N, C-alpha and C positions, 0 to 999 in steps of 0.2 A: 807515162813514167812516174809522175807525181802520185797518181792513184796507187800504183804498185808499191812505192816506198811507204806511203801512208798505211797500206794494208799490212806490209811486213812489220811496221812499227806496232800496229794494233795487235798482231799475233804475238810479238815479243812481250808486250805489256799485259796481255790477258792470259798468256800461257801459265804463269804462276798460279792463277786461280784454278785452272784445270788440274794442275799438279796436285793441289790440295784435295780435290774430289776423290782421286784414286787412292790406293793404298800402297805407298812405298816406292812405286816405280819399278824400273828395270833393275835386275840384280844379276851380275855375271855368275854368282854362286848358286842361285836358286831357280831362275826362270828357264823353262824349257821351250816356251813359245811366247813371242811378244808381237804386238801389232802397233802400227803408228801411222802418222801422216807427216808429210814433208811439204814445205813451201820454201821457195828460194829464187835465186837469181843466177843466170848464166851469162858468161861472156864467150860467145861462140865465134868461130871463124873457119874458113876452108884452107886446106893446104893441098899441095900437089901441083898440077899443071897451072892452076889458077889460084894464086894466093889471094887472101882478102884481109880487110880490116875487120875488127870485132863488131859483133852485133849483140846488143843486150837483150835478154829475154827472161822468161820466168820458168819455174818448174813447180809442178803440183803432183803429189804422189800419195798412194796408199801402199803400205809395206807390211810384210809379215816376216818374222824371223824364227828360226828353229835351231835349237841347240843340237849339234851333231856329235858331240863327244861328252861323256859324263866325267872323264878324267881331266879335261882341259876346257877352258872357256872359249870354245870354238863354235861359231854360229854360221848358218846359211841364211842369207836374207834375199828376198825377192819382193816383187810387187808390180804395180802398174804405174808408170810415170808418164806424164805429159810434159814434154820439155821443148822449149822454143830455142831453136838453133838456126844457123844460117851464116850470113856474112855480108859485108859490103864489098862487092866485087869491082875490080878495075881491070877490064879486059879489052885490049885493042882499042883504047880510047873511049870505051863505054864505061859508065859508072852506074851502079844501082845496088840496092839492098835486096838480097835473095833470102826468103824464108825457107827453112827446112825443119818444120815442126814435126815432132815424133811422138808416137806412143811407143814406150820402151819397157822391156822386161829385163832387169838385171839378175844375175846369179852371183851374188857377192859372198865371199868367205870373209868373216870378221873374227878377229881375235880380241877378246876382252881383257883389258889390263886394269886392275883395281889400283887406284893411285893412293889409297888410304887418306885422301883429302876430301872424301865425300862424293867423288865423281869417278866415272870409268872412261878410259880411252878405248876406242874401237877402230884400230887400223883395218883397212880392207882392200881387197882387189877382186876382180872378176870380170867376166864377159857381159855384154849387154846385147840384146836383140831388139832392133827397132823397126818401125814401119812409119814412113813419112805420110802424114795424113793430107797434105796439100802440096803437090808439086807436079809440074809437067816436064820441067827441064832436067830433073835429076831422078835417079832410080829410087824407088820407094823402100825396098827391103835393104836393111843395113845392119852391120854388126860393129861393135866397138869394145873398148876395154876401159874399165874404171879403176882408178887408184886414188885412195884418199884416206881420211881419218875422221872419225866422229868422236864426240864427247857427250856423255849422258849424265845428267844430274836430276834426280827425283822426277823422272818422267820427261824432263825437258832434254831436247837433243839438238846438237848443232854439228854440221859436218862441212868439210871443204875438200875439194878434190879436182881431178882432171879426167876428162873423157877423151880418149883417143879413138878416132875413127879407124877401123881395121879394113873394112871393105871399101872399094872405090864406089862412089855414088854418081860419078860422071857417066855420061852416055857418049857414044861414038868414039871409043878408045881414049877418052879424056880421064886422066887420073885425078881424082878429087876426093878428099877425105874431110869429114865433118868432125871438128874438135871443139872442146869447150872447157873452160874453168867454171866451177860452180861453188856456191855457198848456199846451204839449205839449213833451215831450222824446222823443228817439229816437236811432236809429243808422242811418247810411248804409252800405250794403254796396258 
């Protein structure tokens, strides 16, 4: 965990130097396509027949966004995310941490709001399609829904949101959903 926090601190401290390399960053008025990377932290848990305590994990992603309307700052964003989720289960007197790490592809609709203070707000929502890369106890294919808001300033990006598990990932008629709060930082190119 200490290595993870040190790495996040280094990303935040070095990101301004990357922002000076590019030209001007993301613009809700001009850009039709943008690319970026995301790095962050998740606080995940299970809900359903087996509730759990939170498990802290990380997120790493490459994203691409496309403007879908010339008359409004409306964008479609997707990419490939690696996200660590799971939870600390307490079932029938047994306790243990269960990992549910995913490769995930979101399809997010974002609306750009220029604040006239030098940064843009980008509230978003949309479905996610995931595949658990290491699990025997839970189903691998899963679907969720993300709701959140990002803020962009001169190529630097930060977002916070909530992932809701839509499909049950439990086996043997057990209802179980993977949910997470997340905070990501990143850079737009």
